[in-house]
C-alpha positions in Angstrom: 37.3 -81.2 -13.3 39.5 -78.9 -15.1 42.0 -77.8 -12.9 41.1 -73.5 -13.2 37.5 -74.7 -11.9 38.9 -76.6 -8.9 41.1 -74.2 -8.1 38.5 -71.3 -7.9 36.1 -73.5 -5.9 38.7 -74.2 -3.2 39.1 -70.4 -3.1 35.9 -69.9 -2.0 36.5 -71.4 1.0 39.5 -69.9 1.9 42.0 -71.8 4.1 40.3 -72.2 7.2 37.1 -72.1 6.1 36.1 -75.6 6.6 36.8 -75.9 10.4 34.2 -74.4 12.8 34.4 -74.4 16.3 32.0 -76.9 18.0 29.6 -74.4 19.2 28.8 -72.9 15.6 27.7 -76.4 14.3 24.4 -76.2 15.4 23.0 -75.8 11.9 19.3 -75.4 10.7 18.1 -77.2 7.5 18.2 -75.8 4.5 15.2 -74.4 2.7 12.8 -76.8 0.7 14.1 -74.3 -2.2 17.8 -73.4 -1.1 18.3 -71.4 -4.2 15.3 -69.2 -3.5 17.3 -66.1 -3.5 17.7 -67.1 -7.7 21.3 -67.8 -9.4 23.2 -65.2 -11.4 26.1 -64.1 -13.3 28.4 -61.9 -13.9 31.6 -60.1 -15.3 31.6 -61.4 -18.4 35.0 -61.9 -19.6 36.2 -63.4 -23.2 36.8 -66.6 -21.1 35.1 -66.5 -18.0 32.4 -65.6 -16.3 31.2 -65.4 -12.5 29.0 -67.6 -11.5 26.8 -66.4 -8.1 23.7 -67.8 -5.8 23.4 -67.8 -1.6 22.1 -70.5 0.3 19.1 -70.4 2.8 18.0 -71.5 5.9 14.4 -73.5 6.8 12.6 -70.9 8.9 11.7 -67.7 9.7 13.4 -64.8 6.8 16.9 -63.8 8.6 17.4 -67.3 9.9 21.6 -68.2 8.9 22.9 -71.5 8.6 26.2 -72.0 10.2 28.0 -74.9 9.0 29.7 -75.0 5.6 28.1 -76.7 3.1 29.7 -78.0 -0.1 27.9 -76.8 -3.6 28.0 -78.6 -7.1 28.4 -76.0 -10.1 28.1 -77.1 -13.9 28.6 -74.7 -17.1 27.5 -76.3 -20.5 26.9 -75.1 -24.1 23.6 -76.1 -24.1 20.1 -75.4 -21.8 20.0 -79.2 -21.4 22.9 -79.3 -20.2 24.2 -82.1 -22.0 27.4 -80.6 -23.1 29.1 -79.5 -19.8 32.2 -77.8 -20.3 33.4 -76.6 -17.1 32.2 -78.3 -13.3 33.2 -78.3 -10.0 32.6 -77.6 -5.9 32.5 -74.5 -4.0 32.1 -74.0 -0.1 29.8 -71.9 0.7 30.3 -70.2 4.4 29.0 -68.7 7.4 30.9 -65.5 7.0 29.8 -65.1 3.8 26.2 -65.4 4.2 26.5 -68.7 2.5 27.2 -67.0 -1.0 29.0 -68.8 -3.6 30.9 -66.9 -6.6 32.6 -69.5 -8.6 35.1 -67.9 -11.3 34.0 -70.5 -14.4 37.2 -70.3 -16.8 38.1 -72.1 -19.8 35.1 -70.4 -22.1 35.2 -69.5 -25.6 34.2 -65.5 -26.4 31.3 -64.3 -27.7 29.0 -66.9 -26.9 26.0 -68.2 -24.8 26.5 -70.8 -22.2 24.2 -72.2 -19.4 24.6 -72.8 -15.7 23.1 -74.3 -12.7 24.0 -75.1 -9.4 23.2 -78.7 -6.5 23.7 -79.1 -3.2 22.3 -82.0 -0.9 20.8 -83.5 -4.4 18.5 -80.5 -5.2 19.6 -78.4 -7.9 19.0 -74.6 -8.8 17.1 -73.1 -12.0 18.8 -73.5 -15.2 20.3 -69.6 -16.1 21.9 -68.2 -19.2 25.4 -66.2 -19.5 27.2 -64.9 -22.1 31.6 -64.3 -22.4 32.7 -61.0 -24.2 33.8 -61.2 -27.4 38.0 -61.5 -27.7 39.4 -58.4 -27.8 40.5 -58.6 -31.2 37.3 -59.7 -32.6 35.3 -57.5 -35.3 32.7 -56.9 -33.9 29.5 -55.8 -36.5 27.0 -55.1 -33.2 26.6 -55.2 -29.6 23.6 -54.7 -27.6 22.7 -54.1 -23.7 20.3 -52.8 -21.4 21.2 -50.3 -18.3 19.1 -49.7 -15.5 19.0 -48.1 -11.9 17.1 -47.3 -8.8 14.8 -50.2 -7.8 12.8 -49.2 -4.2 11.1 -52.0 -3.4 8.4 -50.6 -1.6 7.4 -48.5 -4.7 6.6 -50.0 -7.6 6.8 -54.1 -9.1 9.8 -55.0 -11.0 7.8 -55.3 -13.6 10.5 -54.0 -15.9 12.6 -56.8 -14.9 10.4 -59.0 -15.9 10.2 -57.5 -19.8 13.7 -56.6 -19.3 14.5 -60.6 -19.8 12.5 -61.0 -22.5 15.6 -58.6 -24.2 18.0 -59.3 -26.4 20.7 -58.4 -24.9 24.8 -59.4 -24.6 24.6 -57.7 -20.6 22.6 -55.9 -18.2 24.2 -52.5 -16.6 23.1 -52.0 -13.1 24.5 -48.4 -12.0 23.4 -48.3 -8.4 20.8 -48.4 -6.3 20.2 -52.0 -5.9 18.5 -51.9 -2.1 17.4 -49.0 -0.5 18.3 -48.8 3.4 15.2 -46.8 4.6 12.0 -47.0 4.1 9.8 -43.7 1.8 7.6 -43.1 -0.6 4.2 -42.4 -1.6 1.5 -45.3 -2.4 3.7 -48.0 -1.9 2.6 -51.6 -3.0 4.5 -53.7 -0.4 6.7 -52.9 2.7 10.4 -53.4 3.8 10.9 -56.6 6.7 12.6 -54.0 9.3 14.4 -50.5 9.2 17.1 -48.4 8.1 20.0 -51.2 7.9 23.4 -50.6 9.3 24.7 -53.7 10.3 25.7 -56.5 8.6 22.5 -58.8 9.0 20.0 -56.2 8.5 21.9 -55.6 5.1 22.0 -59.2 4.0 18.2 -59.6 5.2 17.5 -56.4 2.7 19.2 -57.9 0.0 17.6 -61.2 0.6 14.2 -59.2 0.3 14.8 -57.9 -2.6 16.4 -60.6 -4.1 13.2 -62.6 -3.9 11.6 -61.0 -6.4 10.8 -63.0 -9.0 11.3 -61.1 -11.9 14.6 -59.5 -10.9 15.3 -63.0 -10.7 14.1 -63.9 -14.2 16.8 -60.8 -15.3 19.6 -62.3 -13.2 19.1 -65.4 -15.1 18.8 -64.4 -18.7 21.9 -62.0 -18.7 25.5 -61.6 -17.1 25.0 -58.6 -15.0 27.6 -55.4 -14.8 27.2 -53.8 -11.3 28.2 -50.8 -9.5 26.8 -49.2 -6.9 25.2 -45.4 -5.8 24.6 -44.7 -1.8 21.8 -46.2 -1.2 23.4 -49.3 -0.9 24.8 -48.0 2.3 23.5 -44.6 3.3 21.6 -41.7 1.4 24.1 -39.3 0.3 26.8 -40.4 1.5 30.6 -39.3 0.5 33.6 -41.6 1.1 33.7 -41.9 5.1 30.6 -39.9 6.5 27.3 -39.8 6.1 24.9 -37.4 6.6 22.6 -39.6 8.8 25.7 -40.7 10.6 28.8 -37.7 10.7 30.9 -39.8 13.1 33.8 -41.8 11.2 34.6 -44.4 12.9 31.0 -45.7 13.0 30.3 -44.9 9.7 33.2 -47.0 8.2 31.9 -49.7 10.4 28.9 -49.5 8.7 30.1 -49.2 5.5 32.2 -52.3 6.0 29.0 -54.4 6.5 26.9 -52.4 3.9 29.9 -53.4 0.9 30.9 -57.2 2.5 26.6 -57.5 2.1 26.8 -56.0 -1.6 29.4 -58.1 -2.3 28.0 -61.2 -0.7 24.5 -60.4 -3.0 26.1 -59.9 -6.5 28.1 -61.3 -9.2 31.8 -60.2 -8.4 34.8 -62.4 -8.2 36.6 -63.1 -5.2 39.4 -60.9 -6.1 36.7 -58.0 -5.2 36.0 -59.5 -1.7 36.0 -56.3 0.3 38.8 -55.8 2.7 37.0 -54.1 5.8 35.2 -50.5 4.0 37.3 -51.0 1.3 35.9 -52.8 -2.2 38.1 -52.1 -5.7 34.6 -52.1 -7.5 35.7 -50.1 -10.5 36.5 -52.1 -13.8 36.8 -51.8 -17.3 35.6 -54.4 -20.0 36.2 -54.8 -23.6 34.0 -55.7 -26.0 35.9 -57.2 -29.7 37.1 -53.6 -31.4 33.7 -52.1 -30.8 33.2 -51.1 -27.3 35.1 -50.5 -24.5 33.2 -49.9 -21.3 34.5 -48.0 -17.9 32.7 -49.3 -14.6 33.1 -46.0 -11.9 32.7 -46.1 -8.6 31.5 -42.2 -7.9 30.8 -43.0 -3.9 33.3 -44.4 -2.3 36.0 -41.9 -2.6 34.9 -38.8 -3.3 35.3 -35.6 -1.3 32.9 -34.9 1.1 29.9 -32.0 -0.2 31.2 -28.9 -0.6 29.8 -26.2 2.0 28.1 -29.0 3.5 27.9 -27.1 7.0 25.3 -24.9 5.3 23.9 -27.1 2.7 20.2 -27.7 3.2 18.9 -31.6 3.2 18.2 -31.8 -0.5 21.9 -30.5 -1.5 20.8 -27.6 -3.8 22.7 -24.2 -2.9 23.6 -21.2 -4.7 26.7 -20.8 -5.6 29.8 -22.0 -2.7 33.2 -21.0 -3.2 34.3 -24.7 -2.0 32.4 -26.2 -5.1 35.2 -25.0 -7.2 38.3 -25.9 -5.8 40.6 -27.6 -7.7 41.4 -30.2 -5.4 37.6 -31.6 -5.2 37.3 -35.1 -6.5 34.4 -37.7 -7.7 36.4 -40.5 -7.8 39.7 -40.0 -5.8 42.9 -39.5 -7.3 43.6 -43.2 -8.3 40.4 -44.0 -10.0 40.9 -40.9 -11.9 44.4 -41.7 -13.2 43.4 -45.3 -14.2 40.3 -43.6 -16.5 42.8 -41.4 -18.0 45.2 -43.3 -18.6 42.7 -46.2 -19.9 40.8 -43.1 -22.4 44.6 -42.4 -23.8 45.6 -46.1 -24.7 41.6 -47.0 -26.2 41.2 -48.9 -29.5 37.6 -48.9 -30.0 35.4 -47.8 -31.9 33.5 -46.7 -28.9 34.0 -45.7 -25.3 31.2 -46.3 -23.2 31.5 -44.7 -19.3 29.1 -46.5 -17.1 28.2 -44.1 -13.9 25.8 -43.0 -11.6 24.7 -40.0 -11.6 23.6 -37.1 -14.4 27.0 -35.4 -15.5 25.6 -32.1 -17.7 25.5 -29.3 -16.0 22.2 -28.5 -14.3 21.3 -25.1 -13.1 18.7 -25.8 -10.8 18.1 -21.8 -9.6 15.6 -19.2 -10.6 15.9 -15.7 -12.5 19.2 -14.7 -12.2 20.4 -16.9 -9.3 22.1 -20.4 -10.3 22.0 -22.8 -7.7 23.4 -26.2 -8.3 22.8 -29.9 -6.6 25.9 -30.8 -4.3 25.3 -34.8 -4.3 25.6 -34.3 -7.9 28.6 -34.4 -10.9 27.8 -30.2 -10.5 29.3 -30.3 -6.8 32.5 -31.4 -8.3 33.2 -29.5 -10.8 36.6 -29.7 -11.2 36.4 -33.2 -11.2 34.3 -33.4 -14.1 36.7 -30.8 -16.2 39.3 -33.2 -15.9 37.1 -36.0 -16.7 35.6 -34.3 -19.8 39.2 -33.5 -20.8 40.3 -36.7 -20.5 37.3 -37.6 -23.0 38.4 -35.0 -25.4 42.2 -36.3 -25.6 40.8 -39.9 -26.1 42.1 -41.6 -29.0 38.5 -42.5 -29.0 36.0 -40.4 -30.6 32.5 -41.0 -30.1 32.2 -41.8 -26.1 28.7 -42.3 -24.4 28.1 -41.8 -20.6 25.4 -44.1 -19.0 23.6 -43.0 -16.0 21.2 -43.9 -13.1 20.3 -42.0 -10.0 17.9 -39.1 -10.7 14.7 -41.4 -10.7 14.2 -40.0 -14.3 15.2 -40.3 -18.6 17.8 -38.0 -19.8 19.5 -37.5 -22.6 22.1 -34.2 -22.5 25.0 -33.0 -24.2 28.1 -32.9 -22.7 30.9 -30.6 -23.1 33.8 -29.0 -21.8 32.5 -25.2 -21.1 28.5 -25.5 -20.0 29.1 -22.1 -19.6 30.3 -21.0 -23.4 27.2 -21.4 -25.5 29.3 -22.2 -28.3 31.2 -24.8 -26.7 31.9 -28.3 -29.0 30.2 -31.2 -27.7 32.7 -33.9 -27.0 30.4 -36.7 -25.6 26.6 -37.7 -25.5 25.1 -38.3 -22.3 21.8 -41.1 -21.5 20.3 -41.1 -17.8 18.4 -44.2 -17.8 15.1 -43.8 -15.3 14.1 -45.4 -12.8 13.0 -49.3 -12.5 11.0 -48.4 -9.5 11.8 -44.9 -7.6 10.5 -42.0 -7.6 11.5 -38.7 -9.3 10.9 -35.3 -10.0 7.0 -34.3 -11.4 7.3 -34.0 -15.3 6.6 -30.0 -14.6 9.9 -30.0 -13.2 11.6 -31.8 -15.3 9.9 -29.2 -17.7 11.4 -26.1 -16.1 14.6 -27.6 -16.3 15.0 -28.4 -19.7 13.6 -24.7 -20.3 16.6 -23.5 -18.2 19.6 -25.4 -19.2 20.0 -26.3 -23.2 22.9 -28.8 -22.9 19.4 -30.9 -21.9 18.2 -32.1 -25.1 15.3 -34.3 -23.7 14.1 -35.1 -20.2 10.9 -37.4 -19.0 9.6 -37.4 -15.6 7.4 -39.5 -13.5 7.7 -42.7 -16.0 9.7 -45.8 -15.0 11.8 -48.2 -16.8 15.2 -49.2 -18.2 17.5 -48.5 -21.5 18.2 -50.3 -24.5 21.3 -49.4 -26.1 22.4 -50.9 -29.4 26.2 -50.0 -30.8 27.3 -50.4 -34.5 30.9 -49.0 -35.8 28.6 -46.3 -37.5 25.7 -45.4 -34.7 24.5 -45.8 -31.5 21.4 -46.3 -30.8 19.7 -45.4 -27.4 15.8 -46.7 -26.5 14.2 -45.6 -23.3 11.8 -48.3 -22.3 8.9 -46.8 -19.9 6.3 -49.2 -18.7 2.6 -48.2 -18.3 3.3 -48.4 -14.2 4.9 -49.4 -11.4 1.3 -50.4 -9.1 1.0 -53.9 -11.3 3.4 -56.3 -11.8 2.0 -57.7 -15.4 1.5 -54.1 -16.9 2.7 -53.5 -20.5 6.0 -52.0 -21.2 6.7 -49.5 -24.7 9.4 -47.5 -26.4 8.8 -43.8 -25.6 11.6 -42.2 -27.1 14.7 -43.0 -29.3 17.9 -41.9 -30.1 20.8 -41.9 -32.7 24.4 -41.0 -31.8 26.4 -41.2 -35.1 29.8 -42.1 -34.9 31.8 -38.8 -35.3 29.1 -36.8 -34.8 28.6 -36.5 -30.9 25.3 -34.8 -29.2 21.8 -35.4 -29.2 19.7 -35.9 -32.2 17.1 -33.9 -31.8 13.9 -36.6 -30.0 
């Protein structure tokens, strides 16, 4: 056993994790398939990846194991698992829902690996992962996909079945992995339980989502880089309050439960384990000399909604002075500084900023009256200005922004001044649709396009994900759309592609 692998495995147990009082030792048996929630990998670095699984008990859904359980893991250079390059043992504990987070190290950069877990003689499926290139590698190409918004009830995960067959280095998931409540029309399946507010309820919701075989296939095919949006906790929450729970004390208890369940079910390292209602999630990845990826957290630190006492339920409101106050933040001061410093020191060909929602200004009013959606970047205009100023000041001249949240596909030009028709474009924005979550109608998208010239392309009423192919001289971005989410085996097609040439930011004509 590599020493680093041994240390990582023991780290999962914690100092006191190997002892439980006698009253807690009554143990349910493991399920016949203890890995029924699948396996996953994430946080790909040049010499390491995180491997994940969660054990489940026999019995009714939601039954919990109690005793600590040793879980063996191995990672190999071949799918047959003959050329093992790392192995170890982690301890799955009740306090972390018997999830396992292994930091497999001593790996070679820029190559595929295969891994599996074993517990009490039962083996998980073998899954594939991939390490990132070395920071100094001259990289000719990088392919990845990004996705978001997968309301379980509103459709089947057909898009994930197709995604698993993609040629990609990683999946970038931009939030709304679960939904805390039921909503929508023409539902094809149903949540077990009501709105989630407690740790057990969040755990059970993740378990239900992760039981989907198409989602498992996408996890087993690539490493995932993840962030969250609001539905992993509560719809439209901001920092320490929610429209559903204005009590700061009660909401922070709910947020702590949600953050813990998120960590328990994502391929995140031990160092990301939450501390109560806090979890440092924003992160940076470098892929050779070609691209640097900044993954943002736009929920945990943001200012409360502007003019929230008068804000309607849909968060769209005509102009209010608070929206433009300079102190308002989407990212929080520490994350803003971290991002600006990283952009200033950039040395790759491309910057990619991964964040949750549509960044271009979108006037949603009618006639001469402007109106803006306060839960998106338009509700935090000064913070957006600071971010775009940092993009413009970066030594890296080409920036793509990848987003989700709004359940529709968009391509947009990003400018430092959206109200000046002749302002230069400094970055290119793509919103990758939703896996299943219902969004605006085609007619609504058409109306927004007509009113907002910086929105260059929009598509509503369809579902899927986005491919990105980066090269030193150009980026190709393709919207992949399934025929329907109401049938689990429906087909998929590329509905629109864009090419962004290096040195020429902005959306090419569709």
